[in-house]
Steps between C-alpha positions, in 0.01 A plus 500: 500500500713648782753631250221659297372669813847632580526649149164672520648803678814519284544776241431411142789407279595252234667261746209513745245449222695203359531345844133555571408341162725198564346445843148522361589248227649261750194536726261432211707195401491362854125561526442316169708204625312480829195300371728251324706456816186461709361236263836320506495509879147361503601227254803401704293493818238283324772265375642475848154424640443242224838342571413497867167333432668248272763424764227466761310267267814295436563488874146379566532244220832382644352471847199318357719256307712444809186442707370258237835321496494473880140380486595239238793383710274487805240296310771263378630468854150434633437245227827326581415497870154361428652236275748402771222491759292275272799271444564487874134427574507219246810346656345525848173345377686213333706441813188511721327253275802272520517528881127455553503165321713359785360703790126520418409291194134589548575863404707408196217560250413837658861615481504403135236772448734752666784385277287543187409852614870580555593365157217701342624811681847444358353455151289817529798707618705378205214584266465842665868579438466397137179703456666807654792465259261473203307801628818710527615396151158576356496839673835587341378382160180704533694811607747462211214457253326814628826694468557364150143587399537855634836548323355372172210744518738789576722411204203481266388846619849657488639339181193395306422190296841470335672183378724490808196523729334227293801272547496573873127423527536174308783393725293585807208301358720195446619523862151523653406216737238246397146606591371144486770376735426777752128422493569128527723560802229718655240224453731244662560733794124552533454124536776498761325781691178297508689200635660716771158632602358148532802384698479803729132427564588141588774616741256735675256216539771273644605776741144549622435129543836411661446361850580204722200313359639532146836355605328218687295426187825484299648257754191279489488509117866394479528254791145396588310550824716595802425480872432814702815447708720482192348819366549671837869411491528669159327821610825698544637379166169583332512857635856541367390360166207743481725798578753391236228448240343839569840664453548322169147579383544868590841516329365327188199732493726808515720362224197428282367852559833641393511272195143600415589869503813444291311284250223759475756774427675272252178435312420873492852575373471237226172646380642854519798386292268343242284814482800733470659275237177502298475880526866545403469257208191680367679834534794367298276344234319830447831686447705257291215469250604839358878453523704343225665188631749459214636668193392423145533132414846419355627844603731309737628167374571366846374196689427549871718323753203307637408384149856382440463289813264271304803378304680405821518128573540570871170694507308211349679253726402708804142520373495122451618447857231741623227316306619167637503641854144629453380161370683307774324702772164345399587167336158348564312787336726521194508121473120481495485790254749327268300177517175681414672684212636174355155339528339795320763491225450128447121539502500780240435263212201341671369846590514606135315189388235561762467866388438388140250239614306748713520757219333259256234430764434871560483572125202268460167668493359251750742607781297676767745501794781730605713212633717449183590871496588503870708183459690640201560830685665317790709278273612796285597691814703204630686474170557876484638553852720191523820662372437862620447371855871406514631860482207618716576265790876544470466879481280512810752282682789729408306809610415347836862403572704770676846388390522689170732799488337818364596560138624142451386265227326280758297796631394593145404145400199491732315801348615394153353151533177640647457748214562217252239278666235774517555567128505137392193380692234716323672459161501120537140498624378689192720287272354178641151642456578539129635147454341264245172373636532719806282753675513778243353328193302203633366650824489877436437470124780738399580513129782281367676810365505668843611183681782424253621861505502522882666161539783588262568841654472376858750226419758754385411727792574211736820392327650848444323711763584284802880539472457873431290547815748298705798696365340842563384407852841349585697800372266747671534329840877474470524878527192716557694828515518518117842541347539493123261200476606435141432125492183526708350776284587322176329182620201703624463685168523170309232356727270801446548481122421128511188573705398765245534250216301241694221748576495614138462147367238399758279809510530655155149589378583355157694185594451446874273286714211748469514513119183297439304668781584851379423410141162360599419815703633782286273762655588412861695745714779244535554492124462875451751579776735212415774733381492687834506203738749310284737801493460549877579130556822524298590836651560353847801272422635740238493792746673290769771400253542864389531620860762234570698611194482866609616415852172502693535141615342384824 
């Protein structure tokens, strides 16, 4: 601009005009660049401010973590000091009790009370340290789960419901803590809190009632009536005893208050963990429903590593040791259960004879009581559940034991046995209902065609369906993250096709159990819509098998 001003008074010429034009061009170029440079300056200043805020945040977080670390170390130090003080008080109380037996035998029983209080204080301090450790571990677990939940939601939003996100969600679901165990722990802690409250109330009452008269009453209760002179001689010792007991009662009350607060926080944390786990699990279930878990069946001829582990002798040996360890923990229970099972197996023949006898009685027109039917129902149930109770009890025992490694054969056996039992129990119950002379024909007056058809199909469902259910449940619990799942999906598809065949044979409008009823009521809505409900019934297992073949396997 200054150069342009200096040329304003110069005489016109080609050189002056060219220079003036060049200066104007350069000035226009600089003016056009000015907004871009200003915006760049603003952006750089904003980035610097953002970096400054981030550094300040990191500094605050670092200071906070350091303060938390110092607080944790201080709490550990205080806990250690309290533990040492409780140990020291216990040693002093034991020594005082030992000395008082020789110096003042009359006060021996009263000093035993002080010793019990000191021992209880030591026990409470130990429990407090353990509760604090559990509370810290649970806090870390809860914080990690919140972080994991937040990261999973962000990935779903940023990436979408892709196969990689589905694999990640399934892995996260398999790693989720047990909701039932968290709630069970919370209930146990709640009982402990109630006990602490009652004990604290008792301590307050003892503190309020503690006096010379109480100690004298203890002496009289332990040693009989004493003369006034003997009691006067013990007055100084009684005062010392009262002071020592008050100190121990106050210390125990403080420890119980601290344990109460820790237990309350622990219970709240357990319930928060259970609630967050439930919310996270439901979130995952809603997303993975629409994500393919595998490729097309037989697109990869590969057996998962976890499935190959079933062929390992060491895996079955380890599982056998785990089962034996579970049984040996409760030998009385499993011994009684085995005895009852053997008795039921031996009595099966007599039960069947009784069922036929009661069936003939119920089939008579003169029978006007419900007792034969009730008796046969109980006997049929006992016969039906005898064998399925074995995997049910063993599966519950394996689930309750905490020694199984996640992903091991032993950890998968528990859910597998439970699934087998829950499948076998209703199948066996219905099969026993359809036995010769049983409930179905003699008591409920079902047709012989329906009873024979159900009994035959339920027999094959029990013989072939039980191992299929066990195999699918076992393979699923070996690895819930879903790899290729070739063996598991093949077994599942076979099971669904077998279920389809069973449903077709049992409920076909032309050949099934309702054949005679539908034929006798041709104008009923059940007969007129038989094609619809029969197709819908078969559609369920066929659609599940189709989804498993396509890769939507859950």
